[in-house]
C-alpha positions in Angstrom: 84.0 78.4 104.5 82.8 75.4 102.7 85.2 73.7 99.8 83.0 73.8 96.6 84.7 70.9 95.5 83.2 68.8 98.1 79.6 70.6 97.5 76.5 69.2 95.7 75.3 71.0 92.7 76.7 72.5 89.4 78.9 75.4 88.4 77.5 78.5 87.2 79.5 81.1 85.4 78.9 84.6 87.1 80.1 88.3 86.5 79.4 90.1 89.8 80.6 93.6 88.9 78.8 95.4 85.8 78.2 98.8 85.3 75.6 100.2 82.5 74.2 103.5 81.4 72.6 103.8 84.6 75.6 104.8 86.0 79.2 105.3 84.2 78.9 102.1 81.8 78.6 102.6 78.0 75.8 99.7 77.3 72.1 99.6 78.6 71.0 96.9 80.9 69.3 95.1 78.1 72.6 95.2 76.1 74.7 93.9 79.0 72.3 91.2 79.5 72.5 90.1 75.9 76.3 90.4 75.9 76.6 88.0 78.8 74.2 85.4 77.6 75.9 85.1 74.2 79.1 84.5 76.2 77.4 81.4 78.1 77.4 83.2 81.5 74.8 81.9 83.9 74.7 84.8 86.3 75.1 88.7 85.9 75.0 91.1 88.7 74.1 94.8 87.8 76.1 96.8 90.1 75.9 100.5 88.9 76.9 103.3 91.2 74.4 104.3 93.9 71.4 102.9 92.2 69.5 99.6 92.0 66.5 98.1 90.6 67.9 97.3 87.2 67.4 93.3 87.5 63.6 93.4 88.2 61.9 91.1 86.0 64.9 90.2 84.1 65.9 86.7 85.3 64.7 83.7 83.3 65.3 79.8 84.1 68.5 79.8 82.3 69.9 83.1 83.3 70.1 84.9 86.7 70.3 88.7 86.9 71.2 89.8 90.5 70.2 93.1 91.7 73.4 95.0 92.8 74.7 98.2 93.6 78.1 99.8 94.1 78.7 102.1 97.0 81.3 104.6 98.2 81.7 104.7 102.0 84.1 107.3 103.4 87.7 106.1 104.1 88.9 107.5 107.3 92.5 106.5 106.3 92.5 108.7 103.1 89.5 111.0 102.5 90.5 111.4 98.7 90.0 107.8 98.1 86.8 106.4 99.6 85.9 102.5 99.8 84.4 100.9 96.7 81.9 98.1 98.0 79.7 96.1 95.6 76.2 95.0 97.3 74.6 91.8 95.9 70.9 91.1 96.2 69.7 94.4 97.4 66.1 95.6 97.2 65.1 97.3 94.0 64.3 100.5 96.1 67.5 100.2 98.1 69.1 103.6 99.0 72.3 103.8 100.5 73.3 106.8 103.3 76.4 107.6 101.6 77.3 109.6 105.0 77.6 106.4 107.0 80.6 104.7 107.6 81.5 101.5 105.8 80.5 99.2 108.5 76.9 100.8 109.1 76.5 100.6 105.2 77.4 97.0 104.9 74.9 96.5 107.8 72.3 98.1 105.8 72.9 95.8 102.9 72.9 92.8 105.3 70.0 93.5 106.9 67.9 94.0 103.5 69.2 90.3 102.5 72.2 91.3 100.6 76.2 90.6 100.8 79.2 92.8 100.0 82.3 92.3 98.1 85.4 94.5 98.6 86.0 96.0 95.3 89.4 96.4 93.4 91.5 97.1 96.6 94.6 97.5 94.4 93.4 99.8 91.9 92.1 102.0 95.0 95.3 102.0 96.2 94.3 100.5 99.8 96.6 98.8 102.3 95.9 96.1 104.6 94.8 98.2 107.5 92.1 100.2 105.3 90.7 96.6 104.6 90.9 95.5 108.1 89.0 98.4 109.2 86.0 97.4 107.4 84.1 94.6 108.7 81.1 92.4 107.1 82.1 91.7 103.5 82.4 88.1 102.4 84.8 88.3 99.6 87.5 90.5 98.0 88.3 91.0 94.2 91.5 89.1 93.4 91.0 90.2 89.9 89.4 93.4 88.3 89.4 93.6 84.7 88.6 97.2 84.7 91.8 97.7 86.8 94.1 96.5 83.9 94.3 99.9 82.3 96.5 101.0 85.1 98.2 97.6 85.9 96.5 97.1 88.9 94.0 94.1 88.2 95.4 91.6 90.8 94.6 92.0 94.5 95.7 88.6 95.9 98.5 90.1 97.9 96.1 92.0 99.9 93.8 88.8 100.0 96.7 86.8 101.7 97.1 89.7 104.2 93.6 89.5 105.1 93.8 85.7 105.6 97.0 86.0 107.5 95.2 88.5 109.9 92.3 85.8 110.3 89.9 87.6 108.2 88.3 84.6 106.3 87.1 85.7 103.1 87.0 84.4 99.6 88.3 85.6 96.2 86.1 86.6 93.4 87.3 87.7 89.8 85.0 90.2 88.0 85.0 92.2 84.9 84.0 95.7 86.2 82.9 96.4 82.9 82.3 99.9 82.1 83.4 99.9 78.3 84.0 97.1 75.9 87.7 96.0 76.3 87.1 95.2 80.1 84.6 92.4 79.3 84.7 88.7 79.3 88.2 88.7 81.1 87.4 87.8 84.8 84.7 85.4 86.2 83.5 83.4 89.1 82.3 79.9 89.0 79.5 79.4 91.7 78.6 75.9 92.8 75.1 76.0 93.3 72.2 73.4 93.7 70.0 75.3 91.4 70.3 78.8 89.4 68.0 80.5 91.9 69.0 84.0 93.9 68.5 82.0 97.1 70.8 79.1 96.1 73.5 81.3 94.6 73.7 83.6 97.5 74.0 80.9 99.9 76.8 79.7 97.9 78.6 82.9 97.8 78.1 83.3 101.6 79.6 80.0 102.3 82.4 80.4 99.7 81.3 77.9 97.5 83.0 79.2 94.1 86.2 79.8 92.3 87.7 82.7 90.5 89.2 82.6 87.3 90.6 84.6 83.9 90.3 81.3 82.1 91.9 78.2 83.8 89.7 75.6 85.3 90.0 74.0 88.3 88.4 70.7 88.6 89.3 69.7 92.3 91.0 71.2 95.2 91.0 69.3 98.7 93.0 68.3 101.8 93.2 64.9 102.9 95.4 62.9 105.0 97.6 65.9 105.6 98.0 66.3 101.8 96.9 69.3 99.8 96.0 68.1 96.0 94.9 70.0 93.0 93.5 68.9 89.4 93.1 71.6 86.8 93.2 72.4 83.1 96.9 72.4 81.7 98.8 75.0 83.7 102.3 76.3 83.4 102.6 77.0 87.5 100.6 75.7 90.3 100.8 77.3 93.5 99.8 76.1 97.1 100.0 79.4 99.2 99.6 79.7 103.0 100.5 82.7 105.6 103.9 84.4 105.3 106.8 82.3 103.8 104.8 78.9 103.8 103.7 77.2 100.6 105.1 75.3 97.8 105.1 75.9 93.8 105.3 73.6 90.9 106.6 74.7 87.3 106.0 73.1 84.0 109.1 71.2 83.1 110.5 70.8 79.7 107.1 72.0 78.1 105.0 69.2 79.8 102.1 71.2 81.3 100.8 70.4 84.8 97.3 68.9 85.2 97.4 67.5 89.0 99.9 68.3 91.8 100.0 67.8 95.7 101.9 68.7 98.7 102.5 67.6 102.0 101.2 70.0 104.6 103.2 70.8 107.6 102.2 72.0 111.1 102.9 75.7 110.7 100.3 76.2 108.0 97.3 77.9 109.0 95.5 77.7 105.6 96.1 76.7 102.2 94.5 78.4 98.9 95.7 77.4 95.2 96.7 79.8 92.5 97.3 78.3 88.8 98.7 80.1 85.7 98.3 78.9 82.2 100.6 78.9 79.2 99.2 82.4 78.3 99.6 84.1 81.8 95.9 83.5 82.8 95.3 83.0 86.5 92.6 80.9 88.4 92.2 81.1 92.4 90.8 78.6 94.7 89.4 79.8 97.8 91.5 78.8 101.1 90.9 75.6 103.2 91.4 76.4 106.7 94.1 73.9 108.5 
């Protein structure tokens, strides 16, 4: 995984989980694209259930539409709740074999040039064993706006458990928009050299992005045994590692935090950053392995 704050390129605002009338969404593909264009997004992945091809011919020089799909492989731990996996950059005519196990379906997508994100693990009620049983996904949704309706939008605890187990994946924030109130709530800033499907997919594979519900992360890095961050004004800044390791900063006397640093220690295997603004909105930086 590469630190996006040390990469060349620029930031592109992306929603990587979107539904339309082609499955259980309440807006057409055209309407969804216009909605996100109007809010200054650069990238939109159309990820309807079990169908692909909606992105064909819809990208322009300043707006990239990614062809995606949401699949539901069987869950051997709990048959009543299958996995939900989001495939990005799948072919227009991609047809998943829903009888295959998760790993086999992920291999299908990757062989076709795509990548997979593990969707809303907290909403689905998954435990860490269920996530570890699946291989080949590059990221997990640490925030899913669609899951706010049952209070299970955040998946960062499961993300930490994955990292502690040695499964090094990134964290993305998404809308998973279906209706109207679950839109423009969580997004991912992708660092890429250009707004092309090749450059954006390369960045997603390398972890060159951060997730947010509003706060901005301006820099996050490790140098000389010190981890540091610069960000938009925050009420809380958390440096998080495995188990009980890490350190937190809290705004004192109303003075918000815009930079913080912490001396690392030998036991730490990785460090990631999470910030919270005055309104309770979060942002997450991908882990740096130590």
